[in-house]
Each structure stands twice: as structure tokens, then as C-alpha cells.
N, C-alpha and C positions, 0 to 999 in steps of 0.2 A: 665348239664355237659357242660363245655367249650369245644369248638372245638379246638383240639390240633394244627391245622394248621391255622385256621382263627382267633382264639382267641374268647373272649366272644362276645355275640351279638345275633346270630341266624338270623331269618327272618328279613329282612329290608323292602322290598316292592315288589309288583307286579305291572306292568304297564299295563293299559288297554286303548286302543283307544276308543273314544266315538264319535258317530255321533250326539248326542244330549247333548250338554254341560249342559244346565240348568236342564234337567231331571236327568242326572247322578249326578250332584252336589246335587240336592235335595234328591235323593235316598240315597246316601251315608251319607250326612249330617243329613237330617231330619228324615229319616226312621231308619238308622243304627247308628246314633250318632257320626259319625266320625267328626273330627275337622281339619280345615285347618291349616297346619304347614307353608308351603311356597307356593307361586304361582309365576309363571314367564311366559314369552313368549318364545317359542321355537325359537332358532336362525335361523334355516333353513327356517321356514315358517312364523314366527311371530304369530302363533296360540298359544292359551292358554295351560298352563300345571299347575298342582297342585299336591302337596303331602298332602294326607289326613291321619291323624293319626287314625288308627283303634283301638288304645289302647296300652298303654305301649311302645310307640315308634316303633310300627310296622305299616308300611305305605302302602297305596294304591295310586299309581300315575296315574293320568288321563291325557291323551293327547287329545286335541280337534282336531278332524278331520272329518268335516261334509261329506267328500267324502268317508270315510272309509266303505268298505263292508267286514264284517268278513267272513273268510273262514268257510265253513260248519263244518270242524273238524280241527281247528287250532292246533298249537303245544302245547299250554297251555290247558291242559284238564280241569282244574278248579283251583281255589285257595280257600283255607280254612281259615275262620276266627274263632278263638277260642272264645267261649262264656261260661258263667256260667248260662245263662238265655235262653236256646235254645227255649223253647216253647213260651216265650214272644216275642222273636225276630221273630219267625215264624208268630205269629199273626200280628206283625207290618208290616212284608214283605207282607203278604196276604192283609192287609188293604190298603197298598199302591198300590195294583194292580199288583205286580210282580207275575210272574208265578212260583209256586212251582212245581218243577219237581220230587222231591222225598220227600214225606211227612215225618214229624218228626217221628223218629223211633229209637228204641234201637237195637244196633248191637253188636254181640260178635265177635271180630276179633280173629280168631285162628292163632296165630303167628307161624312162622316157625323157629324162632331163640332161642327158649327156654324161651321166656318171658311170656309164659302162655297165657291164653285167656284174651284179653283186652276189657272190656265193654265200649262202647261209645254210645252217643246219637247224632244223626245228622239229617240234612235235606239239600236239595239242592234247589236252585232257579236260575232263569235267571235274570241277571242284565239288566239295560237299553240299553246296546249296544250288547246284546247277550252273554255276558260273563257268565260263569257258576260259581256260588258261592256255597261252602259247608260251613255250620255252624256246628261246631264240639265241643262237650262237653264231657270231660272225666277228670279223675284225673291222669291217668298213663302216659300220654305224655304231 
């Protein structure tokens, strides 16, 4: 459904600061299959930045900041990437050495808006800079 205020489009990107540029690029490109759309240097610092296409024009933006120390409980709880191959992705993430914090599992979301129960399959892992990723597979959303 098109957003009546914003128009068509939906999710565009989430930005993550990274302390280890090469490790982050490798994780998102080689392990998760994201592709580089654009890369640039940040005007204020001259440090690197990149927009990675996670699929269908949904982006993850990385900012290089080797001095960055993530807050223990930052304001972004997690970001979710849609997948139709959840278990294969979990195997790739595990093989790459990323820490899976919630193992792949089926969950029935009991909605409160009359949409009924929504079945999903999901798992969570920690990214290279401490960011929390959810991988989400379902047909209802």
C-alpha cells in the first residue's frame, strides 16, 4: 500500500557507524550479498561512506568512524532485512563468524489490530560494529 503522505517507496536506508570499515564492507557484501550503489567521503571528516543495496532498492548506509564507541543500548533497537531464504542466510552469517543472538525460529505474532495471527520466521545476529540485525521472512508484511 502506498503511504498517503510520503507516496510510494517505503524503507530507504538505515545508517550504521562502523569502527572497522573493511570488516563491515566484507560482512555486508560477501556474507549477505549487498551491492555498492554509491560511495563518498563525508564532508565534515573526510571519512568514507557507502550506500549498500540490500535488495530492491532498500539500502544500508555505512559511515566510517574508527573512534566510534557504540552506546550499550542506542536508540536504534535493530534493523530488519527481509529474506525468502532465512535458514541459508543464518548459515552464511554463522560461517562468517557473526554471533547469532536469537536462533532461527518460527514465531506467531498475535496482532492487536484485527489482522489475525501473523506467522513469521526470524533470527537475530550482531553485525561487525555491534549493530543488531533481524532477518525476517513472511508473506503477510
